[in-house]
Every structure is written in C-alpha cells, then in structure tokens.
C-alpha positions in Angstrom: -19.5 -24.7 12.0 -19.2 -21.0 11.3 -15.6 -19.9 10.8 -14.6 -16.6 12.5 -11.1 -16.8 11.0 -8.8 -19.1 9.0 -5.2 -20.0 9.3 -3.7 -19.2 5.9 -1.7 -22.3 5.0 -2.4 -22.1 1.3 -1.3 -19.9 -1.6 -4.3 -18.2 -3.1 -5.1 -15.7 -0.4 -1.6 -14.2 -0.6 -2.3 -13.1 -4.2 -5.2 -10.9 -2.9 -4.3 -9.4 0.4 -1.2 -8.7 2.4 0.5 -11.6 4.1 -0.6 -12.5 7.6 -0.9 -15.7 9.6 -4.7 -15.6 9.7 -7.6 -13.9 8.0 -10.8 -12.8 9.7 -14.3 -13.3 8.5 -16.8 -10.5 7.8 -18.3 -9.7 11.2 -21.5 -8.2 9.7 -22.2 -11.4 7.8 -21.2 -13.6 10.8 -23.8 -11.8 12.9 -26.5 -12.4 10.2 -25.6 -16.1 10.1 -25.7 -16.4 13.8 -29.0 -14.5 14.1 -30.6 -16.8 11.4 -29.3 -19.9 13.2 -30.6 -18.7 16.5 -34.0 -17.9 15.1 -34.3 -21.3 13.5 -32.8 -23.2 16.4 -29.8 -24.5 14.3 -27.0 -25.7 16.5 -23.5 -24.4 15.5 -20.1 -23.6 16.8 -18.0 -20.5 15.9 -14.3 -21.3 15.6 -11.2 -20.9 13.6 -10.5 -23.1 10.6 -7.3 -24.3 9.0 -7.1 -23.7 5.2 -4.5 -25.8 3.4 -4.2 -26.6 -0.3 -2.0 -29.6 0.1 -3.8 -33.0 -0.1 -3.0 -35.5 2.6 -0.4 -33.3 4.4 -2.2 -32.9 7.7 0.5 -34.6 9.7 0.0 -35.4 13.4 2.3 -32.6 14.3 0.5 -30.0 12.1 -2.9 -31.2 13.4 -1.7 -30.7 17.0 -0.3 -27.3 16.2 -3.5 -26.1 14.6 -5.6 -27.5 17.4 -3.4 -25.6 19.9 -4.0 -22.5 17.7 -7.8 -23.0 18.1 -8.7 -24.6 14.8 -11.5 -27.1 14.8 -11.6 -27.9 11.1 -9.4 -28.3 8.1 -10.6 -27.4 4.7 -9.2 -26.1 1.4 -11.0 -22.9 0.5 -12.0 -20.6 3.4 -8.9 -18.4 3.6 -8.9 -17.9 -0.2 -12.6 -17.1 -0.3 -12.2 -14.6 2.6 -9.2 -12.9 0.8 -10.9 -12.6 -2.6 -14.1 -11.3 -0.9 -12.1 -8.6 0.9 -10.1 -7.7 -2.2 -13.3 -7.4 -4.3 -15.3 -5.8 -1.4 -18.0 -8.5 -1.5 -19.8 -9.7 1.6 -19.0 -13.3 2.3 -20.0 -15.7 5.1 -19.0 -19.3 5.4 -20.9 -22.3 6.8 -18.9 -25.5 7.0 -20.5 -29.0 7.1 -18.3 -31.8 8.3 -19.3 -34.6 5.9 -16.4 -36.8 6.8 -13.9 -37.2 9.6 -10.2 -37.3 9.4 -9.5 -36.9 13.1 -8.8 -40.6 13.7 -6.2 -43.0 12.4 -8.4 -44.0 9.5 -10.7 -41.9 7.3 -14.3 -42.1 8.3 -16.4 -41.1 5.3 -19.6 -41.0 7.5 -21.5 -41.8 4.2 -21.3 -38.1 3.3 -21.7 -38.8 -0.4 -25.1 -40.4 0.1 -26.5 -37.9 2.5 -27.9 -35.5 -0.1 -30.7 -34.2 2.1 -28.2 -32.6 4.4 -26.5 -30.8 1.6 -29.9 -29.7 0.1 -30.9 -28.3 3.4 -27.6 -26.5 3.8 -28.1 -24.9 0.3 -31.7 -23.8 1.3 -30.4 -22.3 4.6 -27.6 -20.5 2.7 -30.1 -19.1 0.2 -32.3 -17.8 3.0 -29.4 -16.1 4.7 -28.2 -14.6 1.4 -31.6 -13.1 0.7 -31.5 -11.3 4.0 -28.3 -9.4 3.1 
C-alpha cells in the first residue's frame, strides 16, 4: 500500500507543521514509487492511511469513521514522518506492508514475524527506489 495521505490522529506531526485533519504525501516521490512498481509489475494500492499513536484504541466506531473517510490501513508513524519530512524539506515516500490483520474480531498475526523474506524484499525495493531520487 502506498499512502497518498494520512489522517493525523497522533501528536508528533503537530509539533512540526500547522494543525490540519490530514497530511499529504510528497507527490514527486509518490510518482517515482508508482513508476518503479509499474516497471517491476508490483501490485499495489494508493490510499489514505490512519495514523494513531494510541495502542489498542481502534474502536469499532473509529474504524468505521476512518473507513468512511477513505482509510484502508492504520499505523503509527506515517503522519509524523510526512510532517517531519516537510518541516526539514526532505523527500519522503512511504510503502506499507500489511504484516498482520486487525480487521476482524481477533488479531490475525498472519505469521508476519517469521516471513523475513518479504521484509528483505521490501528493503531491497526501497533501496532501489531511493537510489533513483
């Protein structure tokens, strides 16, 4: 998943840029990521993510609200990374890998901790994209 924006439901980003409901990704870097994925036939989706810094506070009501807002993932860093990169004027792109699944009643770890080959591949892809900047 390649985030195009993030809902700012955390605290870090507000220390770096003006308050707003959402933060947008760097469009130049987004295009570079998309071009690379298309050249290498890597399937992906572009969508909004929900950044929260509160563990286990993804209530059913909040999940439904975020889904209605267009969010397809929840994570803890994207909005902060985007804000710091804008503040420091550093190019940043984000690629999210869904290692586990919290969309059901019970947590599905999907054995993400033992699937190191996927994470190694993701690092290699990221290095390739970074070298093209």
